[in-house]
C-alpha positions in Angstrom: 10.1 8.7 -0.9 7.3 8.3 1.7 4.4 6.1 0.7 1.0 7.7 1.0 -1.4 6.7 3.7 -5.1 6.5 3.4 -7.7 7.5 6.0 -11.4 8.0 6.1 -12.4 11.6 5.3 -13.6 13.5 8.3 -16.3 15.0 6.0 -18.0 11.7 5.3 -20.9 10.3 7.4 -20.9 6.5 7.3 -22.3 3.4 8.9 -21.8 -0.4 8.6 -25.1 -2.2 8.5 -25.2 -6.0 8.2 -21.6 -6.0 7.1 -22.2 -3.5 4.3 -20.8 0.1 4.2 -22.9 3.1 3.5 -21.1 6.4 3.2 -22.5 9.9 2.4 -20.2 12.5 1.0 -20.7 16.3 1.7 -22.3 16.6 -1.7 -25.1 14.3 -0.5 -24.2 11.3 -2.6 -24.7 7.9 -1.0 -22.0 5.2 -1.7 -22.4 1.6 -0.9 -19.7 -1.1 -0.5 -20.9 -4.6 0.0 -17.8 -6.7 -0.7 -16.3 -8.4 2.4 -12.9 -7.3 1.4 -13.9 -3.6 1.0 -15.7 -3.6 4.3 -12.7 -5.3 5.9 -10.3 -2.6 4.6 -12.8 0.0 5.9 -12.5 -1.4 9.4 -8.7 -1.3 9.1 -8.8 2.4 8.1 -11.3 3.2 10.8 -8.7 2.1 13.4 -5.8 4.0 11.9 -4.5 5.3 8.6 -2.6 2.8 6.5 -0.6 2.5 3.3 -1.6 0.4 0.3 1.1 -2.2 1.3 -0.3 -2.4 4.8 -3.9 -2.9 3.5 -2.8 -5.4 0.9 -0.8 -7.4 3.5 -3.8 -7.5 5.8 -6.1 -8.7 3.0 -3.5 -11.3 1.9 -3.5 -12.7 5.5 -7.3 -12.6 5.9 -8.6 -13.7 2.5 -7.6 -16.3 0.0 -5.9 -14.0 -2.4 -2.3 -13.6 -3.5 -0.4 -10.4 -2.6 0.0 -9.0 -6.1 -3.7 -9.4 -6.8 -4.6 -7.8 -3.4 -2.3 -4.9 -4.1 -3.6 -4.3 -7.6 -7.3 -4.6 -6.6 -6.8 -2.4 -3.5 -4.9 0.3 -5.5 -8.0 0.6 -7.7 -10.4 0.5 -4.8 -8.6 3.0 -2.6 -8.0 5.3 -5.6 -11.7 5.3 -6.4 -12.6 6.1 -2.9 -10.1 9.0 -2.9 -11.6 10.3 -6.1 -15.0 10.3 -4.6 -13.8 12.1 -1.5 -14.6 9.2 0.8 -10.9 8.6 1.7 -8.1 11.1 2.0 -4.6 10.4 0.9 -1.8 11.9 2.9 
């Protein structure tokens, strides 16, 4: 079974300002991410689509967090962004 990859929705307008992410969805809602980890993952996904495991591994290497915690937190974070239409799961 292929693991899903996540990418930024092409329908979202976004900017990073002072290391904070601001994203506007097509319905006009503004979403704000100010956690360093969330912004770091956004930068990863801006470069190329990635799986949960790839994102968790990158966070594990960059921040002081164990891999199971990174995976669990990112599953929730990525899932939330998908439900808001900010990310697309393929």
